[in-house]
ChimeraX commands (.cxc) that place a marker at each C-alpha (Angstrom):
marker #1 position 91.11,-158.29,-78.10 radius 0.5
marker #1 position 94.87,-158.49,-77.53 radius 0.5
marker #1 position 96.29,-158.66,-74.04 radius 0.5
marker #1 position 97.76,-155.16,-74.43 radius 0.5
marker #1 position 94.41,-153.75,-75.57 radius 0.5
marker #1 position 92.89,-154.95,-72.28 radius 0.5
marker #1 position 95.18,-152.63,-70.29 radius 0.5
marker #1 position 93.42,-149.35,-69.46 radius 0.5
marker #1 position 95.44,-146.22,-70.36 radius 0.5
marker #1 position 95.99,-145.18,-66.72 radius 0.5
marker #1 position 97.27,-148.64,-65.77 radius 0.5
marker #1 position 99.46,-148.68,-68.90 radius 0.5
marker #1 position 101.06,-145.38,-67.89 radius 0.5
marker #1 position 101.89,-146.61,-64.38 radius 0.5
marker #1 position 103.12,-149.99,-65.64 radius 0.5
marker #1 position 105.29,-148.44,-68.33 radius 0.5
marker #1 position 106.75,-145.94,-65.88 radius 0.5
marker #1 position 107.76,-148.74,-63.50 radius 0.5
marker #1 position 109.27,-150.60,-66.45 radius 0.5
marker #1 position 111.67,-147.76,-67.27 radius 0.5
marker #1 position 114.13,-149.84,-65.27 radius 0.5
marker #1 position 114.52,-153.54,-66.01 radius 0.5
marker #1 position 116.03,-155.22,-62.92 radius 0.5
marker #1 position 116.77,-158.51,-64.67 radius 0.5
marker #1 position 119.36,-156.93,-66.94 radius 0.5
marker #1 position 119.93,-153.73,-64.91 radius 0.5
marker #1 position 118.84,-151.62,-67.86 radius 0.5
marker #1 position 117.98,-148.04,-66.93 radius 0.5
marker #1 position 115.97,-145.98,-69.42 radius 0.5
marker #1 position 115.97,-142.82,-67.32 radius 0.5
marker #1 position 119.70,-142.11,-67.37 radius 0.5
marker #1 position 119.55,-138.31,-67.64 radius 0.5
marker #1 position 117.04,-135.50,-67.07 radius 0.5
marker #1 position 116.69,-135.25,-70.86 radius 0.5
marker #1 position 115.82,-138.96,-71.13 radius 0.5
marker #1 position 113.21,-138.48,-68.40 radius 0.5
marker #1 position 111.80,-135.49,-70.28 radius 0.5
marker #1 position 111.70,-137.51,-73.49 radius 0.5
marker #1 position 109.84,-140.34,-71.76 radius 0.5
marker #1 position 107.23,-137.94,-70.37 radius 0.5
marker #1 position 106.99,-136.03,-73.67 radius 0.5
marker #1 position 106.44,-139.24,-75.66 radius 0.5
marker #1 position 103.35,-139.79,-73.50 radius 0.5
marker #1 position 102.26,-136.16,-73.84 radius 0.5
marker #1 position 102.72,-135.46,-70.14 radius 0.5
marker #1 position 105.02,-132.47,-70.79 radius 0.5
marker #1 position 106.30,-130.43,-73.70 radius 0.5
marker #1 position 109.23,-131.85,-75.67 radius 0.5
marker #1 position 111.28,-128.72,-74.97 radius 0.5
marker #1 position 110.76,-128.78,-71.18 radius 0.5
marker #1 position 113.83,-128.58,-68.99 radius 0.5
marker #1 position 114.20,-131.07,-66.16 radius 0.5
marker #1 position 116.87,-131.08,-63.46 radius 0.5
marker #1 position 118.99,-133.89,-61.99 radius 0.5
marker #1 position 116.91,-133.57,-58.81 radius 0.5
marker #1 position 113.77,-134.28,-60.89 radius 0.5
marker #1 position 115.40,-137.45,-62.21 radius 0.5
marker #1 position 116.21,-138.59,-58.66 radius 0.5
marker #1 position 112.62,-138.00,-57.52 radius 0.5
marker #1 position 111.21,-139.82,-60.55 radius 0.5
marker #1 position 113.41,-142.85,-59.89 radius 0.5
marker #1 position 112.42,-142.86,-56.21 radius 0.5
marker #1 position 108.75,-142.80,-57.16 radius 0.5
marker #1 position 109.27,-145.53,-59.74 radius 0.5
marker #1 position 111.01,-147.90,-57.33 radius 0.5
marker #1 position 108.44,-147.16,-54.62 radius 0.5
marker #1 position 105.69,-148.06,-57.07 radius 0.5
marker #1 position 107.56,-151.27,-57.93 radius 0.5
marker #1 position 107.53,-152.13,-54.22 radius 0.5
marker #1 position 103.79,-151.46,-54.03 radius 0.5
marker #1 position 103.14,-153.63,-57.08 radius 0.5
marker #1 position 105.23,-156.37,-55.50 radius 0.5
marker #1 position 102.75,-156.26,-52.63 radius 0.5
marker #1 position 99.90,-156.59,-55.14 radius 0.5
marker #1 position 101.55,-159.82,-56.29 radius 0.5
marker #1 position 101.43,-161.19,-52.74 radius 0.5
marker #1 position 105.01,-160.52,-51.66 radius 0.5
marker #1 position 106.28,-158.41,-48.81 radius 0.5
marker #1 position 106.94,-154.89,-50.06 radius 0.5
marker #1 position 110.16,-153.07,-49.17 radius 0.5
marker #1 position 109.11,-150.65,-46.41 radius 0.5
marker #1 position 112.10,-148.39,-47.11 radius 0.5
marker #1 position 111.08,-148.00,-50.77 radius 0.5
marker #1 position 107.48,-147.29,-49.77 radius 0.5
marker #1 position 108.57,-144.72,-47.17 radius 0.5
marker #1 position 110.72,-143.01,-49.82 radius 0.5
marker #1 position 107.78,-143.13,-52.24 radius 0.5
marker #1 position 105.49,-141.49,-49.70 radius 0.5
marker #1 position 108.07,-138.83,-48.96 radius 0.5
marker #1 position 108.56,-138.09,-52.67 radius 0.5
marker #1 position 104.80,-137.97,-53.29 radius 0.5
marker #1 position 104.37,-135.54,-50.40 radius 0.5
marker #1 position 106.34,-133.05,-52.49 radius 0.5
marker #1 position 104.11,-133.40,-55.57 radius 0.5
marker #1 position 101.96,-130.25,-55.67 radius 0.5
marker #1 position 98.55,-131.31,-56.97 radius 0.5
marker #1 position 95.05,-129.96,-56.74 radius 0.5
marker #1 position 91.68,-131.45,-57.54 radius 0.5
marker #1 position 89.93,-129.97,-60.58 radius 0.5
marker #1 position 86.36,-130.67,-61.63 radius 0.5
marker #1 position 85.28,-130.87,-65.27 radius 0.5
marker #1 position 82.05,-131.76,-67.07 radius 0.5
marker #1 position 83.24,-135.36,-67.20 radius 0.5
marker #1 position 84.28,-135.72,-63.57 radius 0.5
marker #1 position 87.41,-134.74,-61.71 radius 0.5
marker #1 position 91.16,-135.10,-61.95 radius 0.5
marker #1 position 94.34,-134.23,-60.15 radius 0.5
marker #1 position 96.41,-131.56,-61.87 radius 0.5
marker #1 position 99.66,-129.80,-61.05 radius 0.5
marker #1 position 99.24,-126.93,-58.61 radius 0.5
marker #1 position 102.18,-125.13,-60.20 radius 0.5
marker #1 position 103.53,-124.51,-63.67 radius 0.5
marker #1 position 106.78,-126.52,-63.45 radius 0.5
marker #1 position 106.96,-129.14,-66.20 radius 0.5
marker #1 position 108.09,-131.89,-63.84 radius 0.5
marker #1 position 105.20,-131.14,-61.47 radius 0.5
marker #1 position 102.78,-131.37,-64.40 radius 0.5
marker #1 position 104.13,-134.78,-65.43 radius 0.5
marker #1 position 104.06,-136.15,-61.88 radius 0.5
marker #1 position 100.54,-134.83,-61.31 radius 0.5
marker #1 position 99.38,-136.81,-64.34 radius 0.5
marker #1 position 101.14,-139.93,-63.06 radius 0.5
marker #1 position 99.49,-139.48,-59.65 radius 0.5
marker #1 position 96.15,-138.93,-61.39 radius 0.5
marker #1 position 96.68,-142.19,-63.31 radius 0.5
marker #1 position 97.10,-143.97,-59.97 radius 0.5
marker #1 position 93.87,-142.32,-58.77 radius 0.5
marker #1 position 92.04,-143.48,-61.92 radius 0.5
marker #1 position 93.33,-147.04,-61.42 radius 0.5
marker #1 position 91.86,-146.98,-57.93 radius 0.5
marker #1 position 88.54,-145.68,-59.20 radius 0.5
marker #1 position 88.18,-148.20,-62.00 radius 0.5
marker #1 position 89.38,-151.08,-59.78 radius 0.5
marker #1 position 92.45,-151.83,-61.88 radius 0.5
marker #1 position 95.02,-150.76,-59.27 radius 0.5
marker #1 position 95.38,-154.22,-57.73 radius 0.5
marker #1 position 95.76,-155.73,-61.21 radius 0.5
marker #1 position 99.10,-153.95,-61.56 radius 0.5
marker #1 position 101.77,-156.35,-60.28 radius 0.5
marker #1 position 105.42,-157.23,-60.69 radius 0.5
marker #1 position 106.70,-160.58,-61.87 radius 0.5
marker #1 position 107.02,-163.33,-59.28 radius 0.5
marker #1 position 110.46,-164.29,-60.61 radius 0.5
marker #1 position 112.82,-162.63,-58.14 radius 0.5
marker #1 position 115.37,-161.72,-60.81 radius 0.5
marker #1 position 112.77,-160.15,-63.12 radius 0.5
marker #1 position 110.34,-157.89,-61.21 radius 0.5
marker #1 position 108.92,-156.54,-64.50 radius 0.5
marker #1 position 105.59,-154.77,-64.02 radius 0.5
marker #1 position 102.55,-156.18,-65.79 radius 0.5
marker #1 position 98.78,-155.85,-65.86 radius 0.5
marker #1 position 96.96,-158.96,-64.64 radius 0.5
marker #1 position 93.95,-159.26,-66.94 radius 0.5
marker #1 position 93.13,-162.78,-65.78 radius 0.5
marker #1 position 89.60,-163.33,-64.54 radius 0.5
marker #1 position 90.63,-164.40,-61.03 radius 0.5
marker #1 position 93.61,-162.00,-60.86 radius 0.5
marker #1 position 95.94,-164.89,-60.00 radius 0.5
marker #1 position 98.60,-164.31,-62.67 radius 0.5
marker #1 position 102.10,-164.48,-61.19 radius 0.5
marker #1 position 104.53,-163.80,-64.02 radius 0.5
marker #1 position 105.07,-161.08,-66.58 radius 0.5
marker #1 position 105.08,-163.83,-69.20 radius 0.5
marker #1 position 104.10,-167.46,-68.81 radius 0.5
marker #1 position 106.27,-168.38,-71.80 radius 0.5
marker #1 position 109.32,-166.66,-70.29 radius 0.5
marker #1 position 109.49,-166.26,-66.53 radius 0.5
marker #1 position 106.60,-168.59,-65.70 radius 0.5
marker #1 position 108.11,-171.42,-67.71 radius 0.5
marker #1 position 111.56,-170.77,-66.20 radius 0.5
marker #1 position 110.25,-170.89,-62.62 radius 0.5
marker #1 position 108.18,-174.02,-63.23 radius 0.5
marker #1 position 111.06,-175.83,-64.95 radius 0.5
marker #1 position 113.40,-174.87,-62.12 radius 0.5
marker #1 position 110.98,-176.18,-59.50 radius 0.5
marker #1 position 110.56,-179.43,-61.45 radius 0.5
marker #1 position 114.32,-179.83,-61.71 radius 0.5
marker #1 position 114.75,-179.32,-57.97 radius 0.5
marker #1 position 111.99,-181.84,-57.28 radius 0.5
marker #1 position 113.58,-184.40,-59.62 radius 0.5
marker #1 position 116.97,-183.96,-57.97 radius 0.5
marker #1 position 115.36,-184.37,-54.57 radius 0.5
marker #1 position 113.77,-187.67,-55.59 radius 0.5
marker #1 position 116.96,-189.10,-57.09 radius 0.5
marker #1 position 119.42,-187.90,-54.49 radius 0.5
marker #1 position 121.23,-190.83,-52.90 radius 0.5
marker #1 position 120.87,-191.16,-49.15 radius 0.5
marker #1 position 123.89,-190.21,-47.04 radius 0.5
marker #1 position 124.79,-191.04,-43.47 radius 0.5
marker #1 position 123.45,-187.68,-42.26 radius 0.5
marker #1 position 120.01,-188.12,-43.86 radius 0.5
marker #1 position 117.20,-189.21,-41.54 radius 0.5
marker link #1:1,2 radius 0.2
marker link #1:2,3 radius 0.2
marker link #1:3,4 radius 0.2
marker link #1:4,5 radius 0.2
marker link #1:5,6 radius 0.2
marker link #1:6,7 radius 0.2
marker link #1:7,8 radius 0.2
marker link #1:8,9 radius 0.2
marker link #1:9,10 radius 0.2
marker link #1:10,11 radius 0.2
marker link #1:11,12 radius 0.2
marker link #1:12,13 radius 0.2
marker link #1:13,14 radius 0.2
marker link #1:14,15 radius 0.2
marker link #1:15,16 radius 0.2
marker link #1:16,17 radius 0.2
marker link #1:17,18 radius 0.2
marker link #1:18,19 radius 0.2
marker link #1:19,20 radius 0.2
marker link #1:20,21 radius 0.2
marker link #1:21,22 radius 0.2
marker link #1:22,23 radius 0.2
marker link #1:23,24 radius 0.2
marker link #1:24,25 radius 0.2
marker link #1:25,26 radius 0.2
marker link #1:26,27 radius 0.2
marker link #1:27,28 radius 0.2
marker link #1:28,29 radius 0.2
marker link #1:29,30 radius 0.2
marker link #1:30,31 radius 0.2
marker link #1:31,32 radius 0.2
marker link #1:32,33 radius 0.2
marker link #1:33,34 radius 0.2
marker link #1:34,35 radius 0.2
marker link #1:35,36 radius 0.2
marker link #1:36,37 radius 0.2
marker link #1:37,38 radius 0.2
marker link #1:38,39 radius 0.2
marker link #1:39,40 radius 0.2
marker link #1:40,41 radius 0.2
marker link #1:41,42 radius 0.2
marker link #1:42,43 radius 0.2
marker link #1:43,44 radius 0.2
marker link #1:44,45 radius 0.2
marker link #1:45,46 radius 0.2
marker link #1:46,47 radius 0.2
marker link #1:47,48 radius 0.2
marker link #1:48,49 radius 0.2
marker link #1:49,50 radius 0.2
marker link #1:50,51 radius 0.2
marker link #1:51,52 radius 0.2
marker link #1:52,53 radius 0.2
marker link #1:53,54 radius 0.2
marker link #1:54,55 radius 0.2
marker link #1:55,56 radius 0.2
marker link #1:56,57 radius 0.2
marker link #1:57,58 radius 0.2
marker link #1:58,59 radius 0.2
marker link #1:59,60 radius 0.2
marker link #1:60,61 radius 0.2
marker link #1:61,62 radius 0.2
marker link #1:62,63 radius 0.2
marker link #1:63,64 radius 0.2
marker link #1:64,65 radius 0.2
marker link #1:65,66 radius 0.2
marker link #1:66,67 radius 0.2
marker link #1:67,68 radius 0.2
marker link #1:68,69 radius 0.2
marker link #1:69,70 radius 0.2
marker link #1:70,71 radius 0.2
marker link #1:71,72 radius 0.2
marker link #1:72,73 radius 0.2
marker link #1:73,74 radius 0.2
marker link #1:74,75 radius 0.2
marker link #1:75,76 radius 0.2
marker link #1:76,77 radius 0.2
marker link #1:77,78 radius 0.2
marker link #1:78,79 radius 0.2
marker link #1:79,80 radius 0.2
marker link #1:80,81 radius 0.2
marker link #1:81,82 radius 0.2
marker link #1:82,83 radius 0.2
marker link #1:83,84 radius 0.2
marker link #1:84,85 radius 0.2
marker link #1:85,86 radius 0.2
marker link #1:86,87 radius 0.2
marker link #1:87,88 radius 0.2
marker link #1:88,89 radius 0.2
marker link #1:89,90 radius 0.2
marker link #1:90,91 radius 0.2
marker link #1:91,92 radius 0.2
marker link #1:92,93 radius 0.2
marker link #1:93,94 radius 0.2
marker link #1:94,95 radius 0.2
marker link #1:95,96 radius 0.2
marker link #1:96,97 radius 0.2
marker link #1:97,98 radius 0.2
marker link #1:98,99 radius 0.2
marker link #1:99,100 radius 0.2
marker link #1:100,101 radius 0.2
marker link #1:101,102 radius 0.2
marker link #1:102,103 radius 0.2
marker link #1:103,104 radius 0.2
marker link #1:104,105 radius 0.2
marker link #1:105,106 radius 0.2
marker link #1:106,107 radius 0.2
marker link #1:107,108 radius 0.2
marker link #1:108,109 radius 0.2
marker link #1:109,110 radius 0.2
marker link #1:110,111 radius 0.2
marker link #1:111,112 radius 0.2
marker link #1:112,113 radius 0.2
marker link #1:113,114 radius 0.2
marker link #1:114,115 radius 0.2
marker link #1:115,116 radius 0.2
marker link #1:116,117 radius 0.2
marker link #1:117,118 radius 0.2
marker link #1:118,119 radius 0.2
marker link #1:119,120 radius 0.2
marker link #1:120,121 radius 0.2
marker link #1:121,122 radius 0.2
marker link #1:122,123 radius 0.2
marker link #1:123,124 radius 0.2
marker link #1:124,125 radius 0.2
marker link #1:125,126 radius 0.2
marker link #1:126,127 radius 0.2
marker link #1:127,128 radius 0.2
marker link #1:128,129 radius 0.2
marker link #1:129,130 radius 0.2
marker link #1:130,131 radius 0.2
marker link #1:131,132 radius 0.2
marker link #1:132,133 radius 0.2
marker link #1:133,134 radius 0.2
marker link #1:134,135 radius 0.2
marker link #1:135,136 radius 0.2
marker link #1:136,137 radius 0.2
marker link #1:137,138 radius 0.2
marker link #1:138,139 radius 0.2
marker link #1:139,140 radius 0.2
marker link #1:140,141 radius 0.2
marker link #1:141,142 radius 0.2
marker link #1:142,143 radius 0.2
marker link #1:143,144 radius 0.2
marker link #1:144,145 radius 0.2
marker link #1:145,146 radius 0.2
marker link #1:146,147 radius 0.2
marker link #1:147,148 radius 0.2
marker link #1:148,149 radius 0.2
marker link #1:149,150 radius 0.2
marker link #1:150,151 radius 0.2
marker link #1:151,152 radius 0.2
marker link #1:152,153 radius 0.2
marker link #1:153,154 radius 0.2
marker link #1:154,155 radius 0.2
marker link #1:155,156 radius 0.2
marker link #1:156,157 radius 0.2
marker link #1:157,158 radius 0.2
marker link #1:158,159 radius 0.2
marker link #1:159,160 radius 0.2
marker link #1:160,161 radius 0.2
marker link #1:161,162 radius 0.2
marker link #1:162,163 radius 0.2
marker link #1:163,164 radius 0.2
marker link #1:164,165 radius 0.2
marker link #1:165,166 radius 0.2
marker link #1:166,167 radius 0.2
marker link #1:167,168 radius 0.2
marker link #1:168,169 radius 0.2
marker link #1:169,170 radius 0.2
marker link #1:170,171 radius 0.2
marker link #1:171,172 radius 0.2
marker link #1:172,173 radius 0.2
marker link #1:173,174 radius 0.2
marker link #1:174,175 radius 0.2
marker link #1:175,176 radius 0.2
marker link #1:176,177 radius 0.2
marker link #1:177,178 radius 0.2
marker link #1:178,179 radius 0.2
marker link #1:179,180 radius 0.2
marker link #1:180,181 radius 0.2
marker link #1:181,182 radius 0.2
marker link #1:182,183 radius 0.2
marker link #1:183,184 radius 0.2
marker link #1:184,185 radius 0.2
marker link #1:185,186 radius 0.2
marker link #1:186,187 radius 0.2
marker link #1:187,188 radius 0.2
marker link #1:188,189 radius 0.2
marker link #1:189,190 radius 0.2
marker link #1:190,191 radius 0.2
marker link #1:191,192 radius 0.2
view
């Protein structure tokens, strides 16, 4: 099984939503309401002809960056309390209701607005991650310039980087370089 195949669909949705912005290169995927609609439509969360507003885009970005802060906490780092407060405020405006089906239950939009429907499905994905115990496996990269979201499929859930070959290798090489420089640094009069 590939690493990607190990990621449950609900966790994949949350991870991919957080990754619509790549901090390392400051690349924003959600640049307009239409781009947001296209992202949701590609995942069948709303119709492709839905109309979203600039305010919807602002809320989506607030939720995304709040989730990034939460996932940073999952990786063992202090989460930005301002981002989490903004996340909670944005989620308070998401109108959802609990619906029961033959197969269980889910959160669905309480209204008919396309944006509300998409957000309800995102919130339900978070709920499913909590239920199947995958929520804490969603993390962001330990490399402070990266912060890419990933799913930690390791047995002991101790993975720290989005990619060992990329960020993990970079961080380890940097630490080794600093250690080498520290060992070879000549003593100066101020050193004790």
